[in-house]
C-alpha positions, 0 to 999 in steps of 0.5 A: 145496302150499298158499301159506299153508304156504310158510315158512322159506327161500323169498324169496317167503315173508313174515312173515304167511304164516309167522305164519298157518301157526304160528296154524293149528298152534296150533289143532291143524290137522294139515295145517299140523302136517305142513307145519311138521314137513317143513320143520323136521325136516330142519333139526333132525335134524342138530342132534339128531345133533350132540348125541347122536351117533347116528341112532336116539337123534337120532330119538327126540329129534327126535320128543320135540322136535316134541312139546314144539314143538307143546305150547309154540307158544302161547308164541311171540310172533312175535318174532325167528326162529321156526326159532331159537325152535325150534332152542332147543327141540330143543337143550333136548330133547337136553340133557335127554336127555344129563342123564337119561343122566348124560352130562354129568358132567364134570371141572374138571382143566385139566392136560391142556387145550391148543389147536389147533396151527395145523398141525391147523387147516390140516388141519381146512380141508382136511377136508370138512364130512361128515368134520368133523361125523362127528368131532364126533358121535363126541366123548364126550358131555361134550366134544360137548355143550359143543363144539356149544354153544359153537363151533356154536350160539354160546353163551358159557361163562356161558350153557353153564354155566347151561344144563348146571348146570356152572361156566364153568371146567368149560365151558372145560375141556370145550371145551379137551379137545374140541379136543384130542380132535378134534386127535388124531383129525385127527393120526391121520387124516392120517398 
C-alpha cells in the first residue's frame, strides 16, 4: 500500500497523510477512494447493521453512505476526527432509510417503561459482545434507533429528538422500552 494512503488507526499515520488521502478523494482519485472505502467500510458496516437490523439492508445503506460521503467530502474542513465526521454520514443515511420505511413511528406512552434491574445488568455483563449486539439488532426499529443513538453513539435525548423529529419524552420512552425489551430477552436467554 502506498504510504500516502495509510490512515485511521495506524500510529505512524500523521494528519498530513490523512488529509492528503482525503484531498485525492475530493479530486476523484479512484485509488484513494478505494483505500478510503477499504478502511471505513469495516468500521461503518456494523454501524449500519445496528440501525437497520439486517445485513442486506445494511449493505445498501453502506453503499448509499459512501455515495453521500464522496459527494460531501468537500464540506469536511479537517476539523475534528474524519472518522467521526464519516460516521455521522452513515448514521444519517440509516436514519433516512428508517424514516422512509416509517420505522420510527413511536408512542409517547410512559406507563410500561422500566429500568434494567441489577440482576439483568449482571447477566448482561456475562454475555459476549456478539450476543449483546445480536440482541440490539433484533430490537424493534424505533427502540433500536433510539438505543443506538443514546447508548452507543452518545447523543442526548434533545439531540435524538431533533434528529428524528420526535419529542424528548418520546426518546426517553423508546429508550426505556428498549431496555425493558432487552431485559425480557436476557431473562429468557438465561432460563
